[in-house]
C-alpha atoms as a printed R data frame, in Angstrom:
    type eleno elety resid chain resno      x       y       z
1   ATOM     1    CA   MET     A     1 -0.049   0.061   0.074
2   ATOM     2    CA   SER     A     2  1.624   3.298  -1.093
3   ATOM     3    CA   ILE     A     3  1.335   6.592   0.820
4   ATOM     4    CA   PRO     A     4 -0.445   9.308  -1.075
5   ATOM     5    CA   ALA     A     5  1.913  11.444  -3.201
6   ATOM     6    CA   ARG     A     6  2.441  14.601  -1.222
7   ATOM     7    CA   GLN     A     7  5.182  16.086   0.848
8   ATOM     8    CA   LEU     A     8  6.027  14.163   4.054
9   ATOM     9    CA   SER     A     9  5.488  15.808   7.357
10  ATOM    10    CA   PHE     A    10  7.205  14.999  10.693
11  ATOM    11    CA   GLU     A    11  4.024  14.778  12.779
12  ATOM    12    CA   GLN     A    12  2.009  12.215  10.643
13  ATOM    13    CA   ASP     A    13  3.573  10.993   7.452
14  ATOM    14    CA   LEU     A    14  7.108  10.103   8.524
15  ATOM    15    CA   PRO     A    15  6.143   7.609  11.284
16  ATOM    16    CA   ARG     A    16  3.557   6.164   8.970
17  ATOM    17    CA   ALA     A    17  6.105   5.786   6.103
18  ATOM    18    CA   LEU     A    18  8.590   4.121   8.327
19  ATOM    19    CA   ALA     A    19  5.886   1.683   9.601
20  ATOM    20    CA   ALA     A    20  4.714   0.999   6.103
21  ATOM    21    CA   LEU     A    21  8.219   0.432   4.783
22  ATOM    22    CA   ARG     A    22  9.062  -2.006   7.636
23  ATOM    23    CA   ALA     A    23  5.828  -3.998   7.085
24  ATOM    24    CA   GLU     A    24  6.464  -4.243   3.292
25  ATOM    25    CA   ILE     A    25 10.084  -5.256   3.704
26  ATOM    26    CA   ALA     A    26  9.028  -7.879   6.355
27  ATOM    27    CA   LYS     A    27  6.912  -9.625   3.817
28  ATOM    28    CA   ALA     A    28 10.304 -10.830   2.359
29  ATOM    29    CA   VAL     A    29 12.867 -10.349   5.133
30  ATOM    30    CA   VAL     A    30 12.033 -11.820   8.460
31  ATOM    31    CA   GLY     A    31 13.339  -9.991  11.656
32  ATOM    32    CA   GLN     A    32 16.560  -7.656  11.106
33  ATOM    33    CA   GLN     A    33 14.701  -4.664  12.385
34  ATOM    34    CA   SER     A    34 17.807  -2.766  13.400
35  ATOM    35    CA   THR     A    35 19.395  -3.636  10.073
36  ATOM    36    CA   VAL     A    36 16.431  -2.227   8.249
37  ATOM    37    CA   THR     A    37 16.508   1.026  10.282
38  ATOM    38    CA   GLU     A    38 20.196   1.589   9.621
39  ATOM    39    CA   LEU     A    39 19.937   0.895   5.952
40  ATOM    40    CA   LEU     A    40 17.010   3.427   5.636
41  ATOM    41    CA   ALA     A    41 18.980   5.927   7.671
42  ATOM    42    CA   ALA     A    42 21.902   5.574   5.297
43  ATOM    43    CA   TYR     A    43 19.802   6.121   2.184
44  ATOM    44    CA   ILE     A    44 17.973   9.187   3.785
45  ATOM    45    CA   ALA     A    45 21.261  10.615   4.821
46  ATOM    46    CA   GLY     A    46 22.423  10.221   1.167
47  ATOM    47    CA   GLY     A    47 25.221   7.799   1.869
48  ATOM    48    CA   HIS     A    48 26.222   4.295   0.882
49  ATOM    49    CA   VAL     A    49 26.339   1.055   2.971
50  ATOM    50    CA   LEU     A    50 28.879  -1.681   3.326
51  ATOM    51    CA   LEU     A    51 26.667  -4.744   4.503
52  ATOM    52    CA   GLU     A    52 28.603  -7.503   6.150
53  ATOM    53    CA   GLY     A    53 27.273 -10.872   6.995
54  ATOM    54    CA   VAL     A    54 27.823 -14.610   6.289
55  ATOM    55    CA   PRO     A    55 26.173 -16.089   3.313
56  ATOM    56    CA   GLY     A    56 22.546 -16.744   3.567
57  ATOM    57    CA   VAL     A    57 21.309 -14.143   5.840
58  ATOM    58    CA   ALA     A    58 19.232 -12.138   3.333
59  ATOM    59    CA   LYS     A    59 21.677  -9.442   2.298
60  ATOM    60    CA   THR     A    60 20.618  -9.561  -1.215
61  ATOM    61    CA   LEU     A    61 16.944 -10.046  -0.475
62  ATOM    62    CA   LEU     A    62 17.014  -6.958   1.866
63  ATOM    63    CA   ALA     A    63 18.602  -4.821  -0.848
64  ATOM    64    CA   LYS     A    64 16.086  -5.937  -3.516
65  ATOM    65    CA   SER     A    65 13.214  -5.377  -1.196
66  ATOM    66    CA   LEU     A    66 14.241  -1.813  -0.160
67  ATOM    67    CA   ALA     A    67 14.529  -0.879  -3.831
68  ATOM    68    CA   ARG     A    68 11.112  -2.283  -4.717
69  ATOM    69    CA   CYS     A    69  9.599  -0.545  -1.644
70  ATOM    70    CA   LEU     A    70 11.090   2.895  -2.694
71  ATOM    71    CA   ASP     A    71 10.079   2.241  -6.467
72  ATOM    72    CA   LEU     A    72 13.767   2.466  -7.527
73  ATOM    73    CA   SER     A    73 15.635   0.468 -10.174
74  ATOM    74    CA   PHE     A    74 17.853  -2.292  -8.860
75  ATOM    75    CA   THR     A    75 20.999  -3.890 -10.348
76  ATOM    76    CA   ARG     A    76 23.171  -6.583  -8.804
77  ATOM    77    CA   VAL     A    77 26.834  -7.050  -9.852
78  ATOM    78    CA   GLN     A    78 28.664 -10.198  -8.658
79  ATOM    79    CA   PHE     A    79 32.292  -8.991  -8.013
80  ATOM    80    CA   THR     A    80 34.867 -11.545  -9.076
81  ATOM    81    CA   PRO     A    81 38.641 -11.464  -9.481
82  ATOM    82    CA   ASP     A    82 38.381 -11.038 -13.170
83  ATOM    83    CA   LEU     A    83 35.932  -8.204 -13.179
84  ATOM    84    CA   MET     A    84 37.199  -5.012 -14.858
85  ATOM    85    CA   PRO     A    85 36.262  -1.466 -14.331
86  ATOM    86    CA   ALA     A    86 34.497  -1.281 -17.776
87  ATOM    87    CA   ASP     A    87 32.279  -4.171 -16.642
88  ATOM    88    CA   ILE     A    88 30.898  -1.809 -14.023
89  ATOM    89    CA   LEU     A    89 31.005   1.591 -15.682
90  ATOM    90    CA   GLY     A    90 30.435   0.753 -19.398
91  ATOM    91    CA   THR     A    91 32.643   1.545 -22.404
92  ATOM    92    CA   SER     A    92 32.428   3.486 -25.751
93  ATOM    93    CA   ILE     A    93 31.633   1.338 -28.799
94  ATOM    94    CA   TRP     A    94 32.344   2.297 -32.265
95  ATOM    95    CA   ARG     A    95 29.340   2.301 -34.545
96  ATOM    96    CA   PRO     A    96 30.701   2.093 -38.153
97  ATOM    97    CA   HIS     A    97 27.446   3.000 -39.767
98  ATOM    98    CA   GLU     A    98 27.084   6.171 -37.700
99  ATOM    99    CA   GLN     A    99 30.957   6.923 -37.844
100 ATOM   100    CA   THR     A   100 30.825   7.569 -34.066
101 ATOM   101    CA   PHE     A   101 31.312   6.128 -30.703
102 ATOM   102    CA   LYS     A   102 28.308   5.418 -28.587
103 ATOM   103    CA   LEU     A   103 28.402   4.695 -24.841
104 ATOM   104    CA   ALA     A   104 27.253   1.339 -23.767
105 ATOM   105    CA   LYS     A   105 26.241   2.000 -20.163
106 ATOM   106    CA   GLY     A   106 27.329  -0.374 -17.408
107 ATOM   107    CA   PRO     A   107 25.329  -1.683 -14.459
108 ATOM   108    CA   VAL     A   108 26.430   1.461 -12.420
109 ATOM   109    CA   PHE     A   109 23.789   3.379 -14.258
110 ATOM   110    CA   THR     A   110 21.062   2.421 -11.888
111 ATOM   111    CA   GLU     A   111 19.457   3.665  -8.669
112 ATOM   112    CA   VAL     A   112 20.159   0.980  -6.130
113 ATOM   113    CA   LEU     A   113 23.435  -0.965  -7.008
114 ATOM   114    CA   LEU     A   114 24.222  -4.227  -5.082
115 ATOM   115    CA   ALA     A   115 27.920  -4.735  -5.268
116 ATOM   116    CA   ASP     A   116 27.923  -8.309  -4.122
117 ATOM   117    CA   GLU     A   117 31.128  -9.611  -2.460
118 ATOM   118    CA   ILE     A   118 32.985  -6.350  -3.301
119 ATOM   119    CA   ASN     A   119 36.170  -7.543  -1.651
120 ATOM   120    CA   ARG     A   120 36.574 -10.394  -4.214
121 ATOM   121    CA   THR     A   121 37.638  -8.034  -6.987
122 ATOM   122    CA   PRO     A   122 41.046  -6.405  -7.350
123 ATOM   123    CA   PRO     A   123 41.700  -2.847  -6.027
124 ATOM   124    CA   LYS     A   124 41.665  -1.347  -9.656
125 ATOM   125    CA   THR     A   125 37.907  -2.358 -10.003
126 ATOM   126    CA   GLN     A   126 37.063  -1.533  -6.474
127 ATOM   127    CA   ALA     A   127 38.423   1.949  -7.183
128 ATOM   128    CA   ALA     A   128 36.062   2.314 -10.295
129 ATOM   129    CA   LEU     A   129 33.287   2.793  -7.748
130 ATOM   130    CA   LEU     A   130 35.132   5.684  -5.972
131 ATOM   131    CA   GLU     A   131 33.988   8.504  -8.285
132 ATOM   132    CA   ALA     A   132 30.418   7.036  -8.575
133 ATOM   133    CA   MET     A   133 30.070   6.991  -4.786
134 ATOM   134    CA   GLU     A   134 31.537  10.360  -4.094
135 ATOM   135    CA   GLU     A   135 30.497  12.402  -7.096
136 ATOM   136    CA   ARG     A   136 27.466  10.509  -8.240
137 ATOM   137    CA   GLN     A   137 28.890  10.511 -11.754
138 ATOM   138    CA   VAL     A   138 31.340   8.380 -13.819
139 ATOM   139    CA   THR     A   139 33.944   9.469 -16.242
140 ATOM   140    CA   ILE     A   140 34.323   7.448 -19.339
141 ATOM   141    CA   ASP     A   141 36.860   8.469 -22.081
142 ATOM   142    CA   GLY     A   142 37.143  11.954 -20.440
143 ATOM   143    CA   GLN     A   143 33.441  12.514 -20.475
144 ATOM   144    CA   ALA     A   144 31.454  12.878 -17.186
145 ATOM   145    CA   HIS     A   145 28.113  10.994 -17.142
146 ATOM   146    CA   PRO     A   146 25.871  11.912 -14.112
147 ATOM   147    CA   LEU     A   147 24.018   9.341 -12.077
148 ATOM   148    CA   GLY     A   148 20.608   9.695 -10.568
149 ATOM   149    CA   ARG     A   149 19.917  11.559  -7.351
150 ATOM   150    CA   HIS     A   150 18.711   8.301  -5.888
151 ATOM   151    CA   PHE     A   151 21.999   6.505  -6.648
152 ATOM   152    CA   PHE     A   152 22.598   4.264  -3.546
153 ATOM   153    CA   VAL     A   153 25.400   1.641  -3.303
154 ATOM   154    CA   ILE     A   154 24.934  -1.416  -1.092
155 ATOM   155    CA   ALA     A   155 28.115  -3.384  -1.080
156 ATOM   156    CA   THR     A   156 28.397  -6.782   0.612
157 ATOM   157    CA   GLN     A   157 31.269  -8.737   2.044
158 ATOM   158    CA   ASN     A   158 31.719 -11.871   3.898
159 ATOM   159    CA   PRO     A   159 33.576 -11.671   7.091
160 ATOM   160    CA   LEU     A   160 34.745 -15.270   7.197
161 ATOM   161    CA   GLU     A   161 36.089 -15.999   3.700
162 ATOM   162    CA   LEU     A   162 39.607 -14.542   3.450
163 ATOM   163    CA   GLU     A   163 41.050 -16.630   0.723
164 ATOM   164    CA   GLY     A   164 40.765 -14.994  -2.695
165 ATOM   165    CA   THR     A   165 39.728 -11.544  -1.313
166 ATOM   166    CA   TYR     A   166 41.304  -8.148  -1.572
167 ATOM   167    CA   PRO     A   167 40.966  -5.971   1.548
168 ATOM   168    CA   LEU     A   168 39.090  -2.631   0.798
169 ATOM   169    CA   PRO     A   169 41.655   0.272   1.007
170 ATOM   170    CA   GLU     A   170 40.802   3.009   3.514
171 ATOM   171    CA   ALA     A   171 39.902   5.447   0.757
172 ATOM   172    CA   GLN     A   172 37.238   2.994  -0.396
173 ATOM   173    CA   THR     A   173 35.780   2.149   2.936
174 ATOM   174    CA   ASP     A   174 35.639   5.687   4.027
175 ATOM   175    CA   ARG     A   175 33.221   6.376   1.225
176 ATOM   176    CA   PHE     A   176 30.664   4.180   2.871
177 ATOM   177    CA   LEU     A   177 28.558   6.103   5.389
178 ATOM   178    CA   MET     A   178 27.904   3.022   7.404
179 ATOM   179    CA   LYS     A   179 29.153  -0.559   7.740
180 ATOM   180    CA   ILE     A   180 26.199  -2.512   8.874
181 ATOM   181    CA   ARG     A   181 26.526  -6.067  10.305
182 ATOM   182    CA   ILE     A   182 23.673  -8.381   9.637
183 ATOM   183    CA   GLY     A   183 23.798 -11.544  11.857
184 ATOM   184    CA   TYR     A   184 21.909 -14.827  12.197
185 ATOM   185    CA   PRO     A   185 18.174 -14.511  12.855
186 ATOM   186    CA   GLU     A   186 16.581 -15.135  16.339
187 ATOM   187    CA   ALA     A   187 15.105 -18.549  17.009
188 ATOM   188    CA   ALA     A   188 11.533 -17.455  16.324
189 ATOM   189    CA   ASP     A   189 12.431 -15.564  13.223
190 ATOM   190    CA   GLU     A   190 14.337 -18.605  11.885
191 ATOM   191    CA   ALA     A   191 11.327 -20.824  12.413
192 ATOM   192    CA   GLU     A   192  9.160 -18.344  10.550
193 ATOM   193    CA   ILE     A   193 11.687 -18.311   7.653
194 ATOM   194    CA   LEU     A   194 11.319 -22.182   7.530
195 ATOM   195    CA   ARG     A   195  7.445 -21.822   7.590
196 ATOM   196    CA   ARG     A   196  7.624 -19.449   4.765
197 ATOM   197    CA   ALA     A   197  9.869 -21.738   2.587
198 ATOM   198    CA   HIS     A   198  7.587 -24.609   3.426
199 ATOM   199    CA   ALA     A   199  4.669 -22.503   2.160
200 ATOM   200    CA   GLY     A   200  6.494 -21.817  -1.198
201 ATOM   201    CA   PHE     A   201  8.166 -18.394  -0.663
202 ATOM   202    CA   ASP     A   202 10.545 -17.571  -3.327
203 ATOM   203    CA   GLY     A   203 13.015 -14.704  -2.723
204 ATOM   204    CA   HIS     A   204 13.565 -14.312  -6.391
205 ATOM   205    CA   ASP     A   205  9.942 -13.290  -6.954
206 ATOM   206    CA   LEU     A   206  9.068 -10.376  -4.779
207 ATOM   207    CA   GLN     A   207  6.052  -9.593  -6.683
208 ATOM   208    CA   ALA     A   208  4.546 -13.119  -5.852
209 ATOM   209    CA   ALA     A   209  5.454 -12.322  -2.186
210 ATOM   210    CA   GLY     A   210  3.471  -9.256  -2.236
211 ATOM   211    CA   VAL     A   211  6.197  -6.791  -1.884
212 ATOM   212    CA   GLY     A   212  5.275  -3.510  -3.486
213 ATOM   213    CA   LYS     A   213  5.873   0.197  -3.783
214 ATOM   214    CA   VAL     A   214  5.303   2.056  -0.386
215 ATOM   215    CA   LEU     A   215  6.599   5.533  -1.466
216 ATOM   216    CA   GLU     A   216  6.594   7.490  -4.662
217 ATOM   217    CA   ARG     A   217  9.931   8.310  -6.165
218 ATOM   218    CA   ASP     A   218  9.614  12.047  -5.222
219 ATOM   219    CA   GLN     A   219  8.637  10.988  -1.614
220 ATOM   220    CA   ALA     A   220 11.977   9.096  -1.294
221 ATOM   221    CA   ILE     A   221 13.711  12.408  -1.943
222 ATOM   222    CA   ALA     A   222 11.312  14.040   0.515
223 ATOM   223    CA   LEU     A   223 12.618  11.728   3.141
224 ATOM   224    CA   ARG     A   224 16.117  13.191   2.591
225 ATOM   225    CA   GLN     A   225 14.754  16.686   2.711
226 ATOM   226    CA   ALA     A   226 13.039  15.919   6.014
227 ATOM   227    CA   ALA     A   227 16.392  14.624   7.492
228 ATOM   228    CA   LEU     A   228 18.026  17.891   6.322
229 ATOM   229    CA   SER     A   229 15.531  20.134   8.087
230 ATOM   230    CA   VAL     A   230 16.195  18.376  11.498
231 ATOM   231    CA   LYS     A   231 17.586  20.892  13.942
232 ATOM   232    CA   VAL     A   232 20.950  20.492  15.748
233 ATOM   233    CA   GLU     A   233 21.785  22.442  18.841
234 ATOM   234    CA   GLU     A   234 25.281  23.933  19.175
235 ATOM   235    CA   SER     A   235 26.177  21.453  21.971
236 ATOM   236    CA   LEU     A   236 25.671  18.644  19.568
237 ATOM   237    CA   PHE     A   237 28.173  19.900  17.138
238 ATOM   238    CA   ALA     A   238 30.795  19.950  19.958
239 ATOM   239    CA   TYR     A   239 29.730  16.570  21.038
240 ATOM   240    CA   VAL     A   240 30.259  14.871  17.712
241 ATOM   241    CA   ALA     A   241 33.631  16.730  17.397
242 ATOM   242    CA   SER     A   242 34.497  15.484  20.777
243 ATOM   243    CA   LEU     A   243 33.771  11.890  19.881
244 ATOM   244    CA   CYS     A   244 35.862  12.148  16.768
245 ATOM   245    CA   ARG     A   245 38.857  13.777  18.633
246 ATOM   246    CA   ALA     A   246 38.582  11.244  21.253
247 ATOM   247    CA   THR     A   247 39.059   8.349  18.700
248 ATOM   248    CA   ARG     A   248 42.384  10.084  17.645
249 ATOM   249    CA   GLN     A   249 43.566  10.568  21.152
250 ATOM   250    CA   SER     A   250 42.680   7.078  22.450
251 ATOM   251    CA   PRO     A   251 45.614   4.965  23.454
252 ATOM   252    CA   ARG     A   252 43.908   1.972  22.018
253 ATOM   253    CA   VAL     A   253 43.397   3.385  18.421
254 ATOM   254    CA   ARG     A   254 46.059   3.870  15.825
255 ATOM   255    CA   ILE     A   255 43.885   5.601  13.153
256 ATOM   256    CA   GLY     A   256 40.951   7.578  14.393
257 ATOM   257    CA   ALA     A   257 37.978   9.312  12.797
258 ATOM   258    CA   SER     A   258 38.544  11.946  10.181
259 ATOM   259    CA   PRO     A   259 36.405  15.108   9.730
260 ATOM   260    CA   ARG     A   260 34.484  13.276   7.055
261 ATOM   261    CA   ALA     A   261 33.643  10.577   9.704
262 ATOM   262    CA   GLY     A   262 32.261  13.439  11.939
263 ATOM   263    CA   ILE     A   263 30.088  14.692   9.073
264 ATOM   264    CA   ALA     A   264 28.771  10.990   8.537
265 ATOM   265    CA   LEU     A   265 28.024  10.733  12.170
266 ATOM   266    CA   LEU     A   266 26.088  13.964  12.159
267 ATOM   267    CA   LEU     A   267 24.111  13.268   9.006
268 ATOM   268    CA   SER     A   268 23.321   9.686  10.159
269 ATOM   269    CA   ALA     A   269 22.047  10.980  13.442
270 ATOM   270    CA   LYS     A   270 19.803  13.456  11.693
271 ATOM   271    CA   ALA     A   271 18.445  10.702   9.491
272 ATOM   272    CA   VAL     A   272 17.589   8.580  12.553
273 ATOM   273    CA   ALA     A   273 15.898  11.504  14.276
274 ATOM   274    CA   ALA     A   274 13.804  12.141  11.075
275 ATOM   275    CA   LEU     A   275 12.766   8.470  11.053
276 ATOM   276    CA   GLU     A   276 11.632   8.888  14.658
277 ATOM   277    CA   ALA     A   277  9.819  12.067  13.653
278 ATOM   278    CA   LYS     A   278 11.865  14.063  16.005
279 ATOM   279    CA   PRO     A   279 12.535  17.761  14.930
280 ATOM   280    CA   PHE     A   280 15.871  17.878  16.508
281 ATOM   281    CA   VAL     A   281 18.864  15.535  17.209
282 ATOM   282    CA   THR     A   282 19.684  14.161  20.585
283 ATOM   283    CA   PRO     A   283 22.748  12.578  21.951
284 ATOM   284    CA   ASP     A   284 21.071   9.256  21.794
285 ATOM   285    CA   ASP     A   285 20.605   9.591  18.184
286 ATOM   286    CA   VAL     A   286 24.494  10.095  17.788
287 ATOM   287    CA   LYS     A   287 25.131   7.035  20.024
288 ATOM   288    CA   ALA     A   288 22.606   4.912  17.961
289 ATOM   289    CA   VAL     A   289 24.653   5.458  14.760
290 ATOM   290    CA   ALA     A   290 28.122   5.658  16.233
291 ATOM   291    CA   ARG     A   291 29.022   1.900  15.802
292 ATOM   292    CA   PRO     A   292 27.830   1.550  12.192
293 ATOM   293    CA   VAL     A   293 29.438   4.830  11.161
294 ATOM   294    CA   LEU     A   294 32.780   4.446  12.933
295 ATOM   295    CA   ARG     A   295 33.406   0.710  13.037
296 ATOM   296    CA   HIS     A   296 34.928   0.620   9.583
297 ATOM   297    CA   ARG     A   297 36.957   3.909  10.078
298 ATOM   298    CA   LEU     A   298 39.005   3.087  13.155
299 ATOM   299    CA   THR     A   299 42.073   1.010  13.178
300 ATOM   300    CA   LEU     A   300 43.345  -0.419  16.538
301 ATOM   301    CA   LYS     A   301 46.894  -0.551  17.759
302 ATOM   302    CA   SER     A   302 48.403  -4.021  17.498
303 ATOM   303    CA   GLU     A   303 48.809  -4.159  21.334
304 ATOM   304    CA   ALA     A   304 45.051  -3.610  21.719
305 ATOM   305    CA   GLU     A   305 44.198  -6.283  19.246
306 ATOM   306    CA   ILE     A   306 46.627  -8.801  21.097
307 ATOM   307    CA   GLU     A   307 44.553  -7.972  24.365
308 ATOM   308    CA   GLY     A   308 41.449  -8.885  22.495
309 ATOM   309    CA   LEU     A   309 39.926  -5.588  22.137
310 ATOM   310    CA   THR     A   310 37.629  -4.975  19.153
311 ATOM   311    CA   VAL     A   311 36.627  -1.822  17.272
312 ATOM   312    CA   GLU     A   312 33.190  -2.176  18.748
313 ATOM   313    CA   ASP     A   313 34.710  -2.290  22.266
314 ATOM   314    CA   ALA     A   314 36.868   0.844  21.449
315 ATOM   315    CA   VAL     A   315 33.778   2.846  20.157
316 ATOM   316    CA   GLY     A   316 31.833   1.645  23.252
317 ATOM   317    CA   GLN     A   317 34.540   2.927  25.643
318 ATOM   318    CA   ILE     A   318 34.706   6.180  23.836
319 ATOM   319    CA   LEU     A   319 30.942   6.761  24.004
320 ATOM   320    CA   ASP     A   320 31.301   6.124  27.818
321 ATOM   321    CA   GLU     A   321 34.245   8.390  28.277
322 ATOM   322    CA   VAL     A   322 33.005  11.457  26.375
323 ATOM   323    CA   GLU     A   323 30.742  13.772  28.227
324 ATOM   324    CA   VAL     A   324 27.195  13.958  26.928
325 ATOM   325    CA   PRO     A   325 25.820  17.368  26.658
326 ATOM   326    CA   ARG     A   326 22.891  18.388  28.868
């Protein structure tokens, strides 16, 4: 059931839009409520997502369902060791009868791009996405080609399989607004997945599953506009800056959060506040997105890793140490 095509308001439409999106995605994806919220927040904030999880936990199904609910075009690219930049971006082809080159667009010319197992392709091909993610355009044969304003990259990677993978360089991971971890379902959710499979659910046919459009295309952009209008008090700017500085000064962290990470933290907090129909950001909104925003941007010192400390632990300690504005 789609929401009527008009501007979204904080008081009424935003909570209804989020509830409708959750309900529609739940027709295909069981559970994973926090993952759905973080994914929506990343889209609303205008960023991209690195989605990490073991095979078979519905990463692709979640991306396809989100695109369908937002009425956006969806393309999936399987990243492999032999994938070349032109396989993603496209290439110019000579047309003899026209005596000219014509661009054969690659799969990057879409709205929701699923870069599946992105760490299985060489760095040169990974880098082909940098311009697209940062500038929302690609350059082919010296000519810039804009991508749509909805352009949203969801890249997946497997945390367990290391053989045959290429670790993403810092410049690449920093382009992802969030790194979202999707885990195994709860016991009740897994039983429901089995019931649906027994009843004939097919994740490849979302139409048969009843997953449909929830928002009009312009309303998806209106969600972003709503997030931009969320107010931020002066004390919150100082709080976010203090968190970033604390990561750089921490004795446990070798590489801390950059100013770009601080911007990502602020925009993500505004998106979460908008989804909850709050007209202003609170410290709790910042804390809610701190781990997905920072977990891929911090590098621990070797001695901290030897002691068994994780990036998650380090972020948690920093959140506890930095004074919260009153």
